[in-house]
C-alpha positions as CSV (number, residue, x, y, z in Angstrom):
1,X,-87.9,228.2,11.5
2,X,-86.3,226.1,14.2
3,X,-85.8,222.3,14.4
4,X,-85.6,220.5,17.6
5,X,-83.8,217.2,17.6
6,X,-83.5,214.4,20.1
7,X,-79.9,213.8,19.4
8,X,-76.7,215.6,18.2
9,X,-76.1,213.2,15.4
10,X,-79.3,213.9,13.7
11,X,-79.0,217.6,14.1
12,X,-75.5,217.6,12.5
13,X,-76.9,215.5,9.6
14,X,-79.7,218.0,9.1
15,X,-77.3,220.9,9.1
16,X,-75.0,219.2,6.6
17,X,-78.0,218.2,4.4
18,X,-79.0,221.8,4.0
19,X,-82.3,221.7,5.9
20,X,-83.1,225.4,6.4
21,X,-83.5,226.8,9.9
22,X,-81.8,226.8,13.3
23,X,-81.2,223.3,14.7
24,X,-81.6,222.8,18.5
25,X,-80.7,219.6,20.2
26,X,-83.1,218.9,23.1
27,X,-80.9,217.5,26.0
28,X,-82.8,216.0,28.8
29,X,-83.6,212.5,30.1
30,X,-87.2,212.7,31.3
31,X,-87.1,208.9,31.9
32,X,-84.9,209.6,34.7
33,X,-85.8,210.6,38.3
34,X,-88.8,212.7,39.4
35,X,-90.7,214.5,36.7
36,X,-92.9,216.8,38.6
37,X,-94.0,220.1,36.9
38,X,-94.0,223.1,39.2
39,X,-91.9,226.0,40.5
40,X,-88.9,223.8,41.3
41,X,-88.8,222.2,37.8
42,X,-85.3,223.2,37.0
43,X,-83.9,222.4,40.4
44,X,-85.6,219.0,40.6
45,X,-84.6,218.0,37.0
46,X,-81.0,219.1,37.6
47,X,-80.7,217.1,40.8
48,X,-82.1,214.0,39.0
49,X,-79.8,214.3,36.1
50,X,-76.7,215.0,38.1
51,X,-77.2,212.1,40.5
52,X,-78.6,209.7,37.9
53,X,-75.8,210.3,35.3
54,X,-72.9,211.5,37.6
55,X,-72.7,215.0,36.1
56,X,-71.8,218.3,37.7
57,X,-75.0,219.8,39.3
58,X,-74.1,223.4,38.5
59,X,-73.4,222.7,34.9
60,X,-76.6,220.7,34.6
61,X,-78.6,223.3,36.2
62,X,-77.2,226.0,33.9
63,X,-77.8,223.9,30.7
64,X,-81.4,223.2,31.7
65,X,-82.1,226.9,32.3
66,X,-80.5,227.9,29.0
67,X,-82.6,225.2,27.2
68,X,-85.8,226.3,28.8
69,X,-85.1,229.9,27.5
70,X,-84.4,228.5,24.1
71,X,-87.7,226.9,24.1
72,X,-89.3,230.2,25.1
73,X,-87.7,231.8,22.0
74,X,-88.7,228.9,19.8
75,X,-92.3,229.3,20.5
76,X,-92.2,232.7,18.6
77,X,-90.7,231.3,15.5
78,X,-92.7,230.9,12.2
79,X,-92.5,227.2,12.5
80,X,-91.0,224.7,15.0
81,X,-90.2,221.2,13.5
82,X,-90.0,218.4,16.0
83,X,-87.9,215.4,15.1
84,X,-88.5,212.2,17.1
85,X,-88.6,208.4,16.9
86,X,-90.8,205.5,18.0
87,X,-89.1,204.7,21.4
88,X,-90.0,205.5,24.9
89,X,-87.2,208.1,25.4
90,X,-88.3,210.1,22.4
91,X,-91.9,209.7,23.2
92,X,-91.7,211.2,26.7
93,X,-89.6,214.2,25.3
94,X,-92.2,214.6,22.5
95,X,-95.2,214.9,24.6
96,X,-93.3,217.3,26.9
97,X,-92.5,219.5,24.0
98,X,-95.9,219.4,22.4
99,X,-97.6,220.6,25.5
100,X,-94.6,222.9,26.4
101,X,-94.9,224.6,23.0
102,X,-98.7,224.5,22.7
103,X,-99.7,227.5,20.7
104,X,-96.7,227.5,18.5
105,X,-96.8,226.6,14.8
106,X,-95.7,223.0,15.2
107,X,-94.7,220.4,12.6
108,X,-93.8,216.8,13.3
109,X,-91.4,214.2,11.9
110,X,-92.3,211.0,13.8
111,X,-90.1,208.2,12.5
112,X,-90.7,204.4,13.2
113,X,-86.9,203.8,12.8
114,X,-83.9,205.6,14.3
115,X,-83.4,208.9,12.4
116,X,-79.6,208.5,12.6
117,X,-79.9,205.6,10.2
118,X,-81.1,208.0,7.5
119,X,-78.6,209.7,5.1
120,X,-78.8,213.5,4.5
121,X,-80.9,213.0,1.4
122,X,-83.4,210.9,3.2
123,X,-83.6,213.4,6.1
124,X,-84.4,216.1,3.6
125,X,-87.2,213.8,2.2
126,X,-88.6,213.5,5.7
127,X,-88.4,217.2,6.1
128,X,-90.4,217.9,2.9
129,X,-93.0,215.4,4.2
130,X,-93.4,216.8,7.7
131,X,-96.9,217.1,8.9
132,X,-98.5,220.0,10.8
133,X,-99.5,219.2,14.4
134,X,-103.2,219.5,14.7
135,X,-105.1,220.6,18.0
136,X,-106.3,217.0,18.6
137,X,-102.5,215.8,18.8
138,X,-101.6,218.6,21.0
139,X,-104.5,217.9,23.4
140,X,-103.7,214.2,23.4
141,X,-100.1,214.9,24.3
142,X,-101.2,217.1,27.1
143,X,-103.3,214.3,28.6
144,X,-100.5,211.8,28.3
145,X,-98.1,214.3,29.9
146,X,-100.5,214.8,32.8
147,X,-100.8,211.1,33.2
148,X,-96.9,210.5,33.0
149,X,-96.3,213.2,35.7
150,X,-99.1,212.3,38.1
151,X,-98.3,211.0,41.4
152,X,-100.8,208.3,40.7
153,X,-99.7,206.3,37.7
154,X,-103.0,204.4,37.3
155,X,-104.2,207.2,34.9
156,X,-101.7,205.7,32.5
157,X,-104.0,202.6,32.1
158,X,-106.5,204.4,29.9
159,X,-103.8,204.8,27.3
160,X,-103.0,201.1,27.2
161,X,-106.1,199.7,25.8
162,X,-106.0,201.0,22.1
163,X,-103.8,202.8,19.6
164,X,-104.4,206.5,19.0
165,X,-104.4,207.8,15.4
166,X,-103.0,211.1,16.5
167,X,-99.7,209.6,17.9
168,X,-99.3,206.0,16.6
169,X,-96.6,204.9,19.0
170,X,-98.3,206.4,22.1
171,X,-99.8,203.1,23.3
172,X,-96.7,201.1,22.8
173,X,-94.5,203.7,24.4
174,X,-96.6,204.3,27.5
175,X,-96.9,200.6,27.9
176,X,-93.0,200.3,28.0
177,X,-93.2,203.0,30.6
178,X,-95.8,201.2,32.6
179,X,-93.8,198.0,32.4
180,X,-90.9,199.9,34.2
181,X,-93.0,199.6,37.5
182,X,-92.2,196.5,39.6
183,X,-93.7,193.5,38.0
184,X,-96.1,191.2,39.9
185,X,-93.7,188.3,38.6
186,X,-90.5,189.2,40.4
187,X,-90.7,192.9,41.4
188,X,-88.3,194.0,38.6
189,X,-89.1,196.6,36.1
190,X,-88.9,195.4,32.5
191,X,-85.6,197.3,31.8
192,X,-84.1,195.7,34.9
193,X,-85.4,192.3,33.9
194,X,-83.9,192.7,30.4
195,X,-80.4,193.6,31.5
196,X,-80.5,190.9,34.0
197,X,-81.6,188.2,31.6
198,X,-78.9,189.2,29.1
199,X,-76.3,189.1,31.7
200,X,-77.4,185.7,32.8
201,X,-77.1,184.6,29.2
202,X,-73.4,185.6,29.2
203,X,-73.5,189.0,27.8
204,X,-71.4,190.4,30.7
205,X,-69.3,193.1,29.0
206,X,-71.2,196.4,28.8
207,X,-70.7,197.1,25.1
208,X,-72.3,193.7,24.0
209,X,-74.9,194.1,26.7
210,X,-75.9,197.5,25.6
211,X,-76.0,196.5,21.9
212,X,-78.5,193.6,22.7
213,X,-80.7,195.7,24.9
214,X,-80.8,198.6,22.6
215,X,-81.8,196.5,19.5
216,X,-85.0,195.0,21.1
217,X,-88.3,196.2,19.7
218,X,-90.4,198.0,20.8
219,X,-87.4,200.2,21.8
220,X,-86.8,201.9,25.1
221,X,-84.3,204.1,23.2
222,X,-82.0,204.5,26.3
223,X,-78.5,205.7,25.9
224,X,-75.5,204.0,27.4
225,X,-75.5,206.2,30.5
226,X,-79.2,205.4,31.2
227,X,-78.6,201.7,30.9
228,X,-75.5,201.9,33.0
229,X,-77.8,203.7,35.7
230,X,-79.9,200.6,35.9
231,X,-76.8,198.3,36.3
232,X,-75.6,200.6,39.2
233,X,-79.0,200.3,40.7
234,X,-78.9,196.4,40.5
235,X,-75.5,196.3,42.0
236,X,-76.1,198.7,44.9
237,X,-79.2,197.1,46.3
238,X,-78.9,195.7,49.9
239,X,-79.2,192.4,48.3
240,X,-77.2,192.9,45.1
241,X,-78.6,191.3,42.0
242,X,-75.4,191.7,40.0
243,X,-71.8,192.6,40.6
244,X,-70.4,195.4,38.6
245,X,-66.7,196.1,38.0
246,X,-65.3,199.2,36.1
247,X,-66.9,202.2,34.5
248,X,-68.2,203.1,31.1
249,X,-67.5,201.8,28.5
250,X,-65.6,198.8,29.8
251,X,-67.7,197.7,32.8
252,X,-68.2,194.0,33.4
253,X,-71.4,192.7,35.1
254,X,-72.2,189.3,36.5
255,X,-75.4,188.0,38.0
256,X,-75.4,187.0,41.8
257,X,-77.3,184.0,43.2
258,X,-79.8,186.5,44.5
259,X,-80.2,187.8,41.0
260,X,-80.7,184.3,39.6
261,X,-83.5,183.7,42.0
262,X,-85.2,187.1,41.2
263,X,-84.8,186.3,37.5
264,X,-86.5,183.0,37.8
265,X,-89.4,184.5,39.9
266,X,-88.4,182.4,43.0
267,X,-87.7,185.7,45.0
268,X,-89.4,189.1,44.6
269,X,-87.1,192.0,44.5
270,X,-89.5,194.3,46.4
271,X,-89.6,191.7,49.2
272,X,-85.8,191.4,49.6
273,X,-84.9,194.9,48.7
274,X,-86.3,198.3,49.8
275,X,-88.0,199.9,46.8
276,X,-87.4,203.6,46.2
277,X,-87.6,204.9,42.7
278,X,-89.2,207.6,40.7
279,X,-91.0,206.8,37.4
280,X,-92.3,210.1,35.8
281,X,-94.3,211.8,38.7
282,X,-94.8,208.6,40.7
283,X,-92.6,207.9,43.8
284,X,-92.6,204.1,44.2
285,X,-91.8,202.8,47.6
286,X,-92.6,199.8,49.6
287,X,-95.3,201.8,51.4
288,X,-96.7,203.1,48.1
289,X,-96.0,200.2,45.8
290,X,-97.5,200.3,42.2
291,X,-97.0,197.2,40.2
292,X,-97.2,196.1,36.6
293,X,-99.2,193.0,35.9
294,X,-98.5,192.7,32.2
295,X,-101.6,194.5,31.2
296,X,-101.9,197.6,33.5
297,X,-100.7,199.2,36.7
298,X,-102.0,198.0,40.0
299,X,-101.7,199.9,43.4
């Protein structure tokens, strides 16, 4: 038996709690950079993670290759238990693993609250209550993964109209992802809008800002380096929306006059700045501009 966790803290708690089997932490950030399956998967993902989170490229490439090999071995285990939470970060990793390990004996622990908030006894109870993944769930995950990695994100819209019993958080999670596309209100994705609004409200030190962003429900589930990546993007535009001084964990951000105008919807970020970002498999540029209107993706 092997357990795949979306964080080191929960993996350590599970080991200490005596949950039987091998415990593997899945280390990726499939909300960052291009997510385009194919022959160049490892290289593309390594470049995205190294650039997005300022890591050493060689080390990231090696870690990803070793992780893919570990997933190959996991597929032959008697049981693979997936431990994930109801947030966007976990959802993307879960649908990846469900389709990646299709054919293996899969079980799922799918928690509406952060797993790290449980003690060892509560984690063991979740382990005892784990549910086998049925073919309908695997098929739905495959469809969601195909939409997430498509060059045309309009395919995501069909997941936004109703909840799916097989994966209860799928609609909310994919709506969070869809909301990361430039909005028709001011050209910002929802995470950028969130952090800009909190900075404007006076939460200028990174620790306080991160706590406020991370607590909002439904949760993106982004770690500090992913939120900081958004801050760097806001600060490095041709027309910066914030100033950013210092590095993690003591960075200080302040909104600029241009940022105030964009936050108010007076200016559109896609009009004053060149758009160039990857969201899943979609490359969003001024020439190929997909936008979020609050209900679905246009473009």
